[in-house]
N, C-alpha and C positions, 0 to 999 in steps of 0.2 A: 504494500500500500504506500502510496506516495503522499506525503503531507509537507506543506511549506510552513516554516516557522520564521518569525522575524526575531533577529538577535541584534542587540546593540553592538557597535564596533568594538568596544572593550571586551565584551564576552566572546565575540567571534575571534578576536586576536588571541585571547587566552586559550580558547579551544584549539586554535591552529598550533599554538606552542605545545600544548599537551599532546596533541596528535603527533607532532614531530617527535616528542620524547618517547611516545608509545610506539612509534614507527607504524602508524596506521593513518587512515583518512579521518577527516573531521566527521564525516557521515557515520563511519564505523564507531568512532568514539561516542558520538551522541546516542547511537543505538545501544551501545554497551551501558552508558550511563542511565538511560531510560529503563532498560531492563533491570539494572541494579536497584533503581528507585522503586520500581513496581514490586520487586521481591521484598524489599525492606518494608513497604507498606503492607503487603500481604502478611509478613511476619508480625508486624505490629498488631494487625487485626486479629490474628490467631492468638496472640498473647492476651488480648482483651476478652476472649471468649471464656465462658464458664466451663467447668469440667464436663457438664452435661452437653453443652453445645459442641465441645471438641469431640465427644463420643459420637454425637449425631453426625458430625461432619465426617468422621472416620467411617461410620457405617455407610453413609452416602457414597463415599469413595469406593468402598468394597462392593457395594451394590452395582456401581457403574462398571466395575471390572468383571462382574459375573456374566456367565454365558446365558443369555436370555432364551436360547432355544432349548436349553436343558430343562426337563420337567421333573419335579419331585412331588410325589403324592403327599397328601395330607397325613396319611398314616406314617410315612417315613419321617416327616417332620416331627410328629408327636412322639415317635419312638426315640428320636435323638434327644428331644426335650426331656423325656422321662429318665434318661441316663444320668 
């Protein structure tokens, strides 16, 4: 996806210098910085969740990984729960 952003001259100059030190392009540096920022914000949000909300989120992640074509009967589920 292509997005245009406006940067002031000072910020752009600093990005160019950082990109030179990192031996990368300004575009790649910005992408890396945005990705890092998003990960930090996700981490902050996870830290603010209650224990129950974290468990719910973990269950949701497991459910999304499950094979939806596989069928388990009610009896099999009840048998596992009784153990």
